[in-house]
C-alpha positions as CSV (number, residue, x, y, z in Angstrom):
1,X,13.7,25.1,7.1
2,X,13.1,23.9,10.7
3,X,11.2,20.8,11.4
4,X,8.1,23.1,12.3
5,X,8.4,24.8,9.0
6,X,8.5,21.4,7.2
7,X,5.7,20.2,9.1
8,X,3.5,23.1,8.2
9,X,4.5,23.0,4.6
10,X,4.0,19.2,3.9
11,X,1.0,19.1,6.5
12,X,2.5,16.1,8.3
13,X,3.2,15.4,11.8
14,X,6.2,16.5,13.7
15,X,7.3,13.0,14.3
16,X,6.9,12.0,10.5
17,X,9.1,15.3,9.9
18,X,11.8,14.1,12.2
19,X,11.9,10.7,10.8
20,X,12.1,11.7,7.1
21,X,15.0,14.1,8.1
22,X,16.9,11.5,10.1
23,X,16.6,9.0,7.3
24,X,17.8,11.4,4.8
25,X,20.9,12.2,6.8
26,X,21.5,8.4,7.3
27,X,20.9,7.4,3.7
28,X,22.9,10.2,2.2
29,X,25.8,10.1,4.9
30,X,25.2,13.8,5.6
31,X,26.8,14.9,8.8
32,X,24.0,17.6,9.5
33,X,21.1,19.6,7.7
34,X,23.5,22.0,6.2
35,X,25.4,19.0,4.4
36,X,21.8,17.7,3.1
37,X,21.4,21.4,1.5
38,X,24.9,21.2,-0.1
39,X,24.2,17.9,-1.6
40,X,20.9,19.1,-3.0
41,X,22.9,22.0,-4.8
42,X,25.6,19.7,-5.9
43,X,23.1,17.2,-7.3
44,X,20.7,20.0,-9.1
45,X,17.8,19.0,-6.9
46,X,17.4,22.9,-5.9
47,X,17.9,25.9,-8.0
48,X,19.8,28.9,-6.3
49,X,17.6,31.8,-6.5
């Protein structure tokens, strides 16, 4: 999802969205958003539909 999609879905500000994505990248040591998605699949946080 784009930042705009996340903002609409969670009903939060764009700045809050950017902060959450940035912190997730840092805390998980991910290279980019695609890496975050891969990590989520590897750890069973999302179900491939």
